DRENFIDO-325019 format. One record per atom (N, C-alpha, C): x, y, z; atom name; residue number from 1. Coordinates in steps of 0.2 Angstrom, whole numbers, plus 5000, padded with zeros to 4 digits. Atoms other than C-alpha are relative to their C-alpha. Example, Ala and Ser with C-alpha at 12.3 -4.5 7.8 and 13.67 -1.06 7.14 Angstrom:
% residues 2
+------+-------+------+-------+-----+
| east | north |   up | atomo | num |
+------+-------+------+-------+-----+
| 5004 |  4994 | 5000 |     N |   1 |
| 5062 |  4978 | 5039 |    CA |   1 |
| 5004 |  5006 | 5000 |     C |   1 |
| 4996 |  4994 | 4999 |     N |   2 |
| 5068 |  4995 | 5036 |    CA |   2 |
| 4996 |  5005 | 5003 |     C |   2 |
+------+-------+------+-------+-----+
***
This chain:
% residues 158
+------+-------+------+-------+-----+
| east | north |   up | atomo | num |
+------+-------+------+-------+-----+
| 5001 |  5004 | 5008 |     N |   1 |
| 5434 |  4902 | 4501 |    CA |   1 |
| 4995 |  4994 | 5001 |     C |   1 |
| 5005 |  5007 | 5000 |     N |   2 |
| 5419 |  4890 | 4497 |    CA |   2 |
| 5002 |  4996 | 4995 |     C |   2 |
| 4998 |  5005 | 5004 |     N |   3 |
| 5420 |  4875 | 4489 |    CA |   3 |
| 4999 |  5001 | 4992 |     C |   3 |
| 5000 |  4999 | 5005 |     N |   4 |
| 5413 |  4880 | 4473 |    CA |   4 |
| 5006 |  5006 | 4996 |     C |   4 |
| 4994 |  4996 | 5003 |     N |   5 |
| 5428 |  4893 | 4470 |    CA |   5 |
| 5005 |  4997 | 5001 |     C |   5 |
| 4994 |  5005 | 5000 |     N |   6 |
| 5440 |  4880 | 4475 |    CA |   6 |
| 4999 |  4995 | 4993 |     C |   6 |
| 5002 |  5005 | 5005 |     N |   7 |
| 5432 |  4868 | 4461 |    CA |   7 |
| 4997 |  5003 | 4995 |     C |   7 |
| 5003 |  4996 | 5004 |     N |   8 |
| 5430 |  4876 | 4444 |    CA |   8 |
| 4997 |  4994 | 4995 |     C |   8 |
| 5002 |  5006 | 5004 |     N |   9 |
| 5427 |  4859 | 4435 |    CA |   9 |
| 4997 |  4994 | 5004 |     C |   9 |
| 5003 |  5007 | 4997 |     N |  10 |
| 5418 |  4842 | 4439 |    CA |  10 |
| 5000 |  4995 | 4994 |     C |  10 |
| 5000 |  5005 | 5007 |     N |  11 |
| 5421 |  4826 | 4430 |    CA |  11 |
| 4995 |  4996 | 5003 |     C |  11 |
| 5007 |  5004 | 4999 |     N |  12 |
| 5404 |  4816 | 4427 |    CA |  12 |
| 5004 |  4993 | 4997 |     C |  12 |
| 4997 |  5007 | 5002 |     N |  13 |
| 5409 |  4797 | 4424 |    CA |  13 |
| 4993 |  4996 | 4999 |     C |  13 |
| 5006 |  5004 | 5001 |     N |  14 |
| 5394 |  4788 | 4415 |    CA |  14 |
| 5001 |  4993 | 4998 |     C |  14 |
| 5000 |  5007 | 5001 |     N |  15 |
| 5392 |  4770 | 4415 |    CA |  15 |
| 4995 |  4998 | 4995 |     C |  15 |
| 5003 |  5003 | 5005 |     N |  16 |
| 5385 |  4763 | 4399 |    CA |  16 |
| 5002 |  4995 | 4997 |     C |  16 |
| 4998 |  5005 | 5004 |     N |  17 |
| 5387 |  4751 | 4387 |    CA |  17 |
| 5007 |  4998 | 4999 |     C |  17 |
| 4994 |  4999 | 5002 |     N |  18 |
| 5403 |  4755 | 4385 |    CA |  18 |
| 5005 |  5002 | 5006 |     C |  18 |
| 4997 |  4999 | 4995 |     N |  19 |
| 5418 |  4758 | 4396 |    CA |  19 |
| 5000 |  5008 | 5004 |     C |  19 |
| 5002 |  4993 | 4995 |     N |  20 |
| 5416 |  4774 | 4410 |    CA |  20 |
| 5004 |  5005 | 4995 |     C |  20 |
| 4997 |  4996 | 5003 |     N |  21 |
| 5421 |  4789 | 4402 |    CA |  21 |
| 4999 |  5008 | 5004 |     C |  21 |
| 5002 |  4994 | 4995 |     N |  22 |
| 5424 |  4807 | 4410 |    CA |  22 |
| 5000 |  5006 | 4995 |     C |  22 |
| 5000 |  4994 | 5003 |     N |  23 |
| 5420 |  4824 | 4403 |    CA |  23 |
| 5000 |  5005 | 5005 |     C |  23 |
| 4999 |  4994 | 4996 |     N |  24 |
| 5425 |  4840 | 4411 |    CA |  24 |
| 4997 |  5007 | 4998 |     C |  24 |
| 5004 |  4993 | 5001 |     N |  25 |
| 5414 |  4856 | 4411 |    CA |  25 |
| 5001 |  5003 | 5005 |     C |  25 |
| 5000 |  4994 | 4995 |     N |  26 |
| 5412 |  4871 | 4422 |    CA |  26 |
| 4994 |  4996 | 5005 |     C |  26 |
| 5004 |  5002 | 4996 |     N |  27 |
| 5402 |  4868 | 4437 |    CA |  27 |
| 4994 |  5003 | 5001 |     C |  27 |
| 5006 |  4996 | 4998 |     N |  28 |
| 5384 |  4874 | 4440 |    CA |  28 |
| 4997 |  5000 | 5007 |     C |  28 |
| 5001 |  5001 | 4992 |     N |  29 |
| 5382 |  4878 | 4458 |    CA |  29 |
| 4993 |  5004 | 5000 |     C |  29 |
| 5007 |  4997 | 4999 |     N |  30 |
| 5365 |  4883 | 4466 |    CA |  30 |
| 5000 |  5006 | 5001 |     C |  30 |
| 5001 |  4992 | 4999 |     N |  31 |
| 5362 |  4902 | 4465 |    CA |  31 |
| 5006 |  5004 | 4996 |     C |  31 |
| 4995 |  4998 | 5005 |     N |  32 |
| 5377 |  4905 | 4453 |    CA |  32 |
| 4997 |  5004 | 4993 |     C |  32 |
| 5003 |  4999 | 5006 |     N |  33 |
| 5375 |  4914 | 4437 |    CA |  33 |
| 5005 |  4995 | 4996 |     C |  33 |
| 4997 |  5005 | 5003 |     N |  34 |
| 5381 |  4899 | 4427 |    CA |  34 |
| 5000 |  5002 | 4991 |     C |  34 |
| 5000 |  4999 | 5010 |     N |  35 |
| 5387 |  4903 | 4408 |    CA |  35 |
| 5003 |  4994 | 4998 |     C |  35 |
| 4997 |  5006 | 5003 |     N |  36 |
| 5391 |  4889 | 4398 |    CA |  36 |
| 5007 |  5001 | 4996 |     C |  36 |
| 4993 |  4998 | 5003 |     N |  37 |
| 5408 |  4886 | 4390 |    CA |  37 |
| 4998 |  5003 | 4993 |     C |  37 |
| 5000 |  4997 | 5006 |     N |  38 |
| 5411 |  4896 | 4374 |    CA |  38 |
| 5003 |  4994 | 4994 |     C |  38 |
| 4997 |  5005 | 5004 |     N |  39 |
| 5420 |  4880 | 4366 |    CA |  39 |
| 4998 |  4993 | 5004 |     C |  39 |
| 5001 |  5007 | 4996 |     N |  40 |
| 5417 |  4860 | 4370 |    CA |  40 |
| 5006 |  4996 | 4996 |     C |  40 |
| 4996 |  5006 | 5005 |     N |  41 |
| 5431 |  4848 | 4365 |    CA |  41 |
| 4997 |  4997 | 4997 |     C |  41 |
| 5002 |  5004 | 5004 |     N |  42 |
| 5429 |  4839 | 4351 |    CA |  42 |
| 4993 |  5003 | 4995 |     C |  42 |
| 5005 |  4997 | 5004 |     N |  43 |
| 5415 |  4850 | 4344 |    CA |  43 |
| 5001 |  5007 | 4997 |     C |  43 |
| 5000 |  4992 | 5003 |     N |  44 |
| 5414 |  4867 | 4333 |    CA |  44 |
| 4994 |  5002 | 5002 |     C |  44 |
| 5006 |  4994 | 4999 |     N |  45 |
| 5404 |  4881 | 4340 |    CA |  45 |
| 4997 |  5002 | 4994 |     C |  45 |
| 5004 |  4999 | 5007 |     N |  46 |
| 5392 |  4886 | 4327 |    CA |  46 |
| 4997 |  5008 | 5003 |     C |  46 |
| 5005 |  4995 | 4999 |     N |  47 |
| 5382 |  4903 | 4327 |    CA |  47 |
| 4994 |  4999 | 4998 |     C |  47 |
| 5006 |  5003 | 5003 |     N |  48 |
| 5364 |  4904 | 4322 |    CA |  48 |
| 5001 |  4999 | 4991 |     C |  48 |
| 5000 |  5002 | 5008 |     N |  49 |
| 5369 |  4906 | 4303 |    CA |  49 |
| 5003 |  4995 | 4997 |     C |  49 |
| 4998 |  5007 | 5002 |     N |  50 |
| 5381 |  4891 | 4302 |    CA |  50 |
| 4996 |  4996 | 5003 |     C |  50 |
| 5006 |  5005 | 4997 |     N |  51 |
| 5367 |  4881 | 4312 |    CA |  51 |
| 4995 |  5001 | 4993 |     C |  51 |
| 5007 |  5001 | 5004 |     N |  52 |
| 5354 |  4887 | 4299 |    CA |  52 |
| 5004 |  4997 | 4994 |     C |  52 |
| 4997 |  5001 | 5006 |     N |  53 |
| 5366 |  4883 | 4285 |    CA |  53 |
| 5001 |  4991 | 5001 |     C |  53 |
| 5001 |  5008 | 4998 |     N |  54 |
| 5368 |  4864 | 4293 |    CA |  54 |
| 4994 |  4998 | 4999 |     C |  54 |
| 5007 |  5003 | 4999 |     N |  55 |
| 5350 |  4863 | 4295 |    CA |  55 |
| 4999 |  4999 | 4994 |     C |  55 |
| 5000 |  5000 | 5007 |     N |  56 |
| 5349 |  4867 | 4276 |    CA |  56 |
| 5001 |  4994 | 4996 |     C |  56 |
| 4996 |  5006 | 5002 |     N |  57 |
| 5362 |  4853 | 4273 |    CA |  57 |
| 4996 |  4993 | 5004 |     C |  57 |
| 5004 |  5006 | 4996 |     N |  58 |
| 5351 |  4842 | 4283 |    CA |  58 |
| 5004 |  4997 | 5005 |     C |  58 |
| 4998 |  5002 | 4993 |     N |  59 |
| 5361 |  4840 | 4298 |    CA |  59 |
| 4995 |  4997 | 5005 |     C |  59 |
| 5004 |  5001 | 4995 |     N |  60 |
| 5355 |  4831 | 4312 |    CA |  60 |
| 5000 |  5006 | 5006 |     C |  60 |
| 5002 |  4994 | 4994 |     N |  61 |
| 5348 |  4842 | 4327 |    CA |  61 |
| 4998 |  4998 | 5005 |     C |  61 |
| 5001 |  5002 | 4994 |     N |  62 |
| 5347 |  4837 | 4345 |    CA |  62 |
| 4999 |  5004 | 5006 |     C |  62 |
| 5002 |  4995 | 4995 |     N |  63 |
| 5338 |  4847 | 4359 |    CA |  63 |
| 4998 |  4995 | 5006 |     C |  63 |
| 5000 |  5005 | 4994 |     N |  64 |
| 5343 |  4839 | 4375 |    CA |  64 |
| 4996 |  5004 | 5006 |     C |  64 |
| 5002 |  4997 | 4994 |     N |  65 |
| 5332 |  4850 | 4385 |    CA |  65 |
| 4993 |  4996 | 5002 |     C |  65 |
| 5006 |  5002 | 4998 |     N |  66 |
| 5317 |  4845 | 4395 |    CA |  66 |
| 4993 |  4998 | 4995 |     C |  66 |
| 5006 |  5001 | 5007 |     N |  67 |
| 5301 |  4837 | 4384 |    CA |  67 |
| 4996 |  5006 | 5000 |     C |  67 |
| 5005 |  4993 | 5000 |     N |  68 |
| 5289 |  4854 | 4391 |    CA |  68 |
| 5004 |  5004 | 4995 |     C |  68 |
| 4997 |  4996 | 5005 |     N |  69 |
| 5303 |  4864 | 4383 |    CA |  69 |
| 5000 |  4999 | 4994 |     C |  69 |
| 5001 |  5002 | 5007 |     N |  70 |
| 5305 |  4856 | 4368 |    CA |  70 |
| 4993 |  5000 | 4997 |     C |  70 |
| 5007 |  4999 | 5005 |     N |  71 |
| 5286 |  4855 | 4364 |    CA |  71 |
| 4998 |  5006 | 5000 |     C |  71 |
| 5004 |  4992 | 5001 |     N |  72 |
| 5285 |  4874 | 4368 |    CA |  72 |
| 5002 |  5004 | 4993 |     C |  72 |
| 4998 |  4998 | 5008 |     N |  73 |
| 5295 |  4877 | 4352 |    CA |  73 |
| 5007 |  4997 | 4999 |     C |  73 |
| 4994 |  5005 | 5002 |     N |  74 |
| 5310 |  4869 | 4344 |    CA |  74 |
| 5001 |  5002 | 4993 |     C |  74 |
| 4999 |  5000 | 5007 |     N |  75 |
| 5320 |  4869 | 4328 |    CA |  75 |
| 4998 |  4994 | 4996 |     C |  75 |
| 5006 |  5005 | 5003 |     N |  76 |
| 5309 |  4859 | 4315 |    CA |  76 |
| 5005 |  4994 | 5000 |     C |  76 |
| 4999 |  5006 | 5002 |     N |  77 |
| 5314 |  4841 | 4313 |    CA |  77 |
| 5005 |  4998 | 5005 |     C |  77 |
| 4995 |  5002 | 4996 |     N |  78 |
| 5326 |  4842 | 4330 |    CA |  78 |
| 4997 |  4994 | 5002 |     C |  78 |
| 5003 |  5006 | 4995 |     N |  79 |
| 5325 |  4826 | 4341 |    CA |  79 |
| 5002 |  5002 | 5007 |     C |  79 |
| 4999 |  4999 | 4994 |     N |  80 |
| 5322 |  4826 | 4358 |    CA |  80 |
| 5004 |  4996 | 5004 |     C |  80 |
| 4997 |  5006 | 4997 |     N |  81 |
| 5334 |  4816 | 4368 |    CA |  81 |
| 5003 |  5005 | 5005 |     C |  81 |
| 4998 |  4996 | 4992 |     N |  82 |
| 5336 |  4824 | 4386 |    CA |  82 |
| 5004 |  4997 | 5002 |     C |  82 |
| 4994 |  5000 | 4996 |     N |  83 |
| 5351 |  4826 | 4394 |    CA |  83 |
| 5000 |  5005 | 5006 |     C |  83 |
| 5000 |  4995 | 4995 |     N |  84 |
| 5353 |  4832 | 4412 |    CA |  84 |
| 5006 |  4996 | 5005 |     C |  84 |
| 4994 |  5004 | 4997 |     N |  85 |
| 5369 |  4830 | 4421 |    CA |  85 |
| 4999 |  4999 | 5008 |     C |  85 |
| 5001 |  5002 | 4994 |     N |  86 |
| 5359 |  4827 | 4437 |    CA |  86 |
| 4995 |  4995 | 4998 |     C |  86 |
| 5004 |  5004 | 5002 |     N |  87 |
| 5349 |  4811 | 4431 |    CA |  87 |
| 4994 |  5000 | 5006 |     C |  87 |
| 5006 |  4998 | 4995 |     N |  88 |
| 5338 |  4815 | 4447 |    CA |  88 |
| 4995 |  5004 | 4999 |     C |  88 |
| 5003 |  4994 | 5003 |     N |  89 |
| 5332 |  4831 | 4439 |    CA |  89 |
| 4996 |  4997 | 4994 |     C |  89 |
| 5003 |  5002 | 5007 |     N |  90 |
| 5328 |  4822 | 4423 |    CA |  90 |
| 4992 |  4998 | 5000 |     C |  90 |
| 5006 |  5000 | 5003 |     N |  91 |
| 5310 |  4822 | 4416 |    CA |  91 |
| 4997 |  4994 | 4995 |     C |  91 |
| 5001 |  5005 | 5006 |     N |  92 |
| 5311 |  4809 | 4403 |    CA |  92 |
| 5000 |  4994 | 5002 |     C |  92 |
| 5000 |  5007 | 4998 |     N |  93 |
| 5309 |  4791 | 4403 |    CA |  93 |
| 5007 |  4997 | 4999 |     C |  93 |
| 4992 |  5001 | 5002 |     N |  94 |
| 5325 |  4782 | 4402 |    CA |  94 |
| 5002 |  4998 | 4993 |     C |  94 |
| 4999 |  5000 | 5007 |     N |  95 |
| 5324 |  4777 | 4385 |    CA |  95 |
| 5000 |  5007 | 4996 |     C |  95 |
| 5000 |  4994 | 5004 |     N |  96 |
| 5322 |  4795 | 4379 |    CA |  96 |
| 5006 |  5005 | 5004 |     C |  96 |
| 4992 |  4995 | 4996 |     N |  97 |
| 5340 |  4800 | 4390 |    CA |  97 |
| 5004 |  4999 | 4996 |     C |  97 |
| 4993 |  4998 | 5005 |     N |  98 |
| 5355 |  4805 | 4380 |    CA |  98 |
| 5006 |  4994 | 5002 |     C |  98 |
| 4995 |  5006 | 4999 |     N |  99 |
| 5366 |  4788 | 4380 |    CA |  99 |
| 5003 |  5000 | 4994 |     C |  99 |
| 4996 |  5001 | 5007 |     N | 100 |
| 5379 |  4783 | 4368 |    CA | 100 |
| 4994 |  4995 | 4995 |     C | 100 |
| 5003 |  5004 | 5002 |     N | 101 |
| 5366 |  4770 | 4363 |    CA | 101 |
| 4993 |  5002 | 4997 |     C | 101 |
| 5005 |  4996 | 5001 |     N | 102 |
| 5350 |  4781 | 4362 |    CA | 102 |
| 5002 |  5005 | 4994 |     C | 102 |
| 4997 |  4995 | 5008 |     N | 103 |
| 5361 |  4793 | 4349 |    CA | 103 |
| 5000 |  4997 | 4996 |     C | 103 |
| 4998 |  5006 | 5005 |     N | 104 |
| 5367 |  4779 | 4341 |    CA | 104 |
| 4994 |  4998 | 4996 |     C | 104 |
| 5007 |  5001 | 5003 |     N | 105 |
| 5349 |  4774 | 4337 |    CA | 105 |
| 4997 |  5004 | 4995 |     C | 105 |
| 5002 |  4995 | 5005 |     N | 106 |
| 5345 |  4790 | 4329 |    CA | 106 |
| 5004 |  5003 | 4995 |     C | 106 |
| 4993 |  4996 | 5004 |     N | 107 |
| 5362 |  4797 | 4322 |    CA | 107 |
| 5005 |  4997 | 4998 |     C | 107 |
| 4996 |  5003 | 5000 |     N | 108 |
| 5373 |  4790 | 4313 |    CA | 108 |
| 5008 |  5002 | 5001 |     C | 108 |
| 4994 |  4997 | 4998 |     N | 109 |
| 5392 |  4793 | 4319 |    CA | 109 |
| 5003 |  5003 | 4994 |     C | 109 |
| 4996 |  4995 | 5006 |     N | 110 |
| 5398 |  4800 | 4301 |    CA | 110 |
| 4997 |  5005 | 4999 |     C | 110 |
| 5005 |  4994 | 5001 |     N | 111 |
| 5383 |  4812 | 4300 |    CA | 111 |
| 5002 |  5005 | 5005 |     C | 111 |
| 5000 |  4995 | 4996 |     N | 112 |
| 5384 |  4829 | 4306 |    CA | 112 |
| 4996 |  5001 | 5006 |     C | 112 |
| 5004 |  5000 | 4994 |     N | 113 |
| 5375 |  4832 | 4323 |    CA | 113 |
| 5000 |  5007 | 5003 |     C | 113 |
| 5000 |  4993 | 4996 |     N | 114 |
| 5370 |  4849 | 4331 |    CA | 114 |
| 4997 |  5000 | 5007 |     C | 114 |
| 5003 |  5000 | 4993 |     N | 115 |
| 5367 |  4851 | 4349 |    CA | 115 |
| 4999 |  5008 | 5002 |     C | 115 |
| 5003 |  4992 | 4997 |     N | 116 |
| 5356 |  4867 | 4356 |    CA | 116 |
| 4997 |  4999 | 5005 |     C | 116 |
| 5005 |  5000 | 4994 |     N | 117 |
| 5348 |  4871 | 4371 |    CA | 117 |
| 4998 |  5009 | 5001 |     C | 117 |
| 5003 |  4995 | 5000 |     N | 118 |
| 5342 |  4888 | 4378 |    CA | 118 |
| 5007 |  5005 | 5002 |     C | 118 |
| 4992 |  4995 | 4999 |     N | 119 |
| 5359 |  4899 | 4376 |    CA | 119 |
| 5005 |  4998 | 5005 |     C | 119 |
| 4994 |  5001 | 4997 |     N | 120 |
| 5373 |  4902 | 4387 |    CA | 120 |
| 4998 |  4998 | 5008 |     C | 120 |
| 5001 |  5002 | 4993 |     N | 121 |
| 5364 |  4899 | 4404 |    CA | 121 |
| 4996 |  4993 | 5001 |     C | 121 |
| 5003 |  5007 | 4999 |     N | 122 |
| 5358 |  4881 | 4399 |    CA | 122 |
| 5006 |  4996 | 4998 |     C | 122 |
| 4993 |  5005 | 5000 |     N | 123 |
| 5373 |  4867 | 4402 |    CA | 123 |
| 4998 |  4994 | 4994 |     C | 123 |
| 5001 |  5007 | 5003 |     N | 124 |
| 5363 |  4853 | 4392 |    CA | 124 |
| 5003 |  4999 | 4993 |     C | 124 |
| 4996 |  5001 | 5008 |     N | 125 |
| 5370 |  4856 | 4374 |    CA | 125 |
| 5008 |  5000 | 5002 |     C | 125 |
| 4991 |  4999 | 4999 |     N | 126 |
| 5390 |  4859 | 4380 |    CA | 126 |
| 4999 |  4992 | 5002 |     C | 126 |
| 5000 |  5006 | 4997 |     N | 127 |
| 5387 |  4842 | 4390 |    CA | 127 |
| 4999 |  4995 | 4995 |     C | 127 |
| 5001 |  5005 | 5005 |     N | 128 |
| 5378 |  4832 | 4375 |    CA | 128 |
| 5005 |  5002 | 4996 |     C | 128 |
| 4997 |  4998 | 5005 |     N | 129 |
| 5389 |  4840 | 4363 |    CA | 129 |
| 5009 |  4997 | 5002 |     C | 129 |
| 4994 |  5003 | 4997 |     N | 130 |
| 5405 |  4834 | 4374 |    CA | 130 |
| 5000 |  4993 | 5000 |     C | 130 |
| 5000 |  5008 | 5000 |     N | 131 |
| 5398 |  4817 | 4377 |    CA | 131 |
| 5001 |  4997 | 4993 |     C | 131 |
| 5000 |  5003 | 5009 |     N | 132 |
| 5395 |  4814 | 4357 |    CA | 132 |
| 5006 |  5000 | 4997 |     C | 132 |
| 4992 |  5000 | 5002 |     N | 133 |
| 5413 |  4819 | 4354 |    CA | 133 |
| 5003 |  4995 | 5003 |     C | 133 |
| 4998 |  5006 | 4996 |     N | 134 |
| 5419 |  4807 | 4368 |    CA | 134 |
| 4999 |  4993 | 4997 |     C | 134 |
| 5003 |  5006 | 5003 |     N | 135 |
| 5406 |  4793 | 4360 |    CA | 135 |
| 5004 |  4999 | 4994 |     C | 135 |
| 4999 |  4999 | 5006 |     N | 136 |
| 5415 |  4795 | 4344 |    CA | 136 |
| 4997 |  5002 | 4993 |     C | 136 |
| 5003 |  4994 | 5005 |     N | 137 |
| 5403 |  4806 | 4333 |    CA | 137 |
| 5005 |  5005 | 4997 |     C | 137 |
| 4994 |  4997 | 5004 |     N | 138 |
| 5415 |  4813 | 4320 |    CA | 138 |
| 4998 |  5007 | 4999 |     C | 138 |
| 5002 |  4995 | 5003 |     N | 139 |
| 5405 |  4828 | 4315 |    CA | 139 |
| 4995 |  5004 | 5006 |     C | 139 |
| 5006 |  4998 | 4994 |     N | 140 |
| 5398 |  4837 | 4332 |    CA | 140 |
| 5003 |  5008 | 4999 |     C | 140 |
| 4999 |  4993 | 4999 |     N | 141 |
| 5394 |  4855 | 4332 |    CA | 141 |
| 4995 |  5003 | 5006 |     C | 141 |
| 5003 |  4997 | 4993 |     N | 142 |
| 5388 |  4866 | 4348 |    CA | 142 |
| 4998 |  5006 | 4998 |     C | 142 |
| 5004 |  4993 | 5002 |     N | 143 |
| 5376 |  4879 | 4344 |    CA | 143 |
| 4998 |  5003 | 5008 |     C | 143 |
| 5000 |  4998 | 4993 |     N | 144 |
| 5380 |  4887 | 4360 |    CA | 144 |
| 4993 |  5005 | 5002 |     C | 144 |
| 5005 |  4994 | 4997 |     N | 145 |
| 5367 |  4903 | 4360 |    CA | 145 |
| 4992 |  4996 | 4998 |     C | 145 |
| 5008 |  5004 | 5002 |     N | 146 |
| 5353 |  4889 | 4353 |    CA | 146 |
| 4994 |  5004 | 4998 |     C | 146 |
| 5007 |  4998 | 5002 |     N | 147 |
| 5335 |  4891 | 4352 |    CA | 147 |
| 4999 |  5008 | 5000 |     C | 147 |
| 5000 |  4994 | 4999 |     N | 148 |
| 5335 |  4909 | 4357 |    CA | 148 |
| 5003 |  5004 | 4993 |     C | 148 |
| 4998 |  4997 | 5005 |     N | 149 |
| 5346 |  4915 | 4343 |    CA | 149 |
| 4998 |  4997 | 4994 |     C | 149 |
| 5001 |  5002 | 5006 |     N | 150 |
| 5340 |  4904 | 4331 |    CA | 150 |
| 4991 |  5004 | 5000 |     C | 150 |
| 5007 |  4997 | 5001 |     N | 151 |
| 5321 |  4912 | 4333 |    CA | 151 |
| 5002 |  5007 | 4999 |     C | 151 |
| 4998 |  4993 | 5002 |     N | 152 |
| 5330 |  4929 | 4334 |    CA | 152 |
| 5001 |  5001 | 4993 |     C | 152 |
| 4997 |  4999 | 5007 |     N | 153 |
| 5338 |  4927 | 4317 |    CA | 153 |
| 4993 |  4998 | 4995 |     C | 153 |
| 5005 |  5001 | 5004 |     N | 154 |
| 5320 |  4922 | 4310 |    CA | 154 |
| 5000 |  4994 | 4997 |     C | 154 |
| 4998 |  5005 | 5003 |     N | 155 |
| 5324 |  4905 | 4305 |    CA | 155 |
| 4992 |  4996 | 5003 |     C | 155 |
| 5005 |  5004 | 4998 |     N | 156 |
| 5309 |  4892 | 4305 |    CA | 156 |
| 4999 |  4996 | 5008 |     C | 156 |
| 5001 |  5004 | 4994 |     N | 157 |
| 5302 |  4885 | 4321 |    CA | 157 |
| 4993 |  4994 | 5000 |     C | 157 |
| 5006 |  5005 | 4998 |     N | 158 |
| 5291 |  4870 | 4326 |    CA | 158 |
| 4996 |  5002 | 5006 |     C | 158 |
+------+-------+------+-------+-----+
***
């Protein structure tokens, strides 16, 4: 039995300008077929139709993918605030990383915010949505199928 079988979740503690918080999500192991969680505590999971409605209603969209992925195509108006569970793998500058402070600088805590990335094989939006809920955002949406579902539905892109 290998260690990745024994441990099905990992607790990540992030030290920010506030107390340390823990978020439990599935482990992504090297060589595994990672599948993002279908739900995230504190967030409502939405499909492409609901995400589009939120976009039309002027909800905030946050794309936590790497800048190159964001530049290759994104939901119009989405903010690129990168999140990587392994900070050593992050490609952005420190002020472009998802923290409570960087999110609060862009998105008021009482307004709707939608997190998306590259569908079920991408863990960034699930982590980001979970953290936003932990940090006190009141209307958090997790668009699990993300950018691929958005484009497949024929919604506008940048």
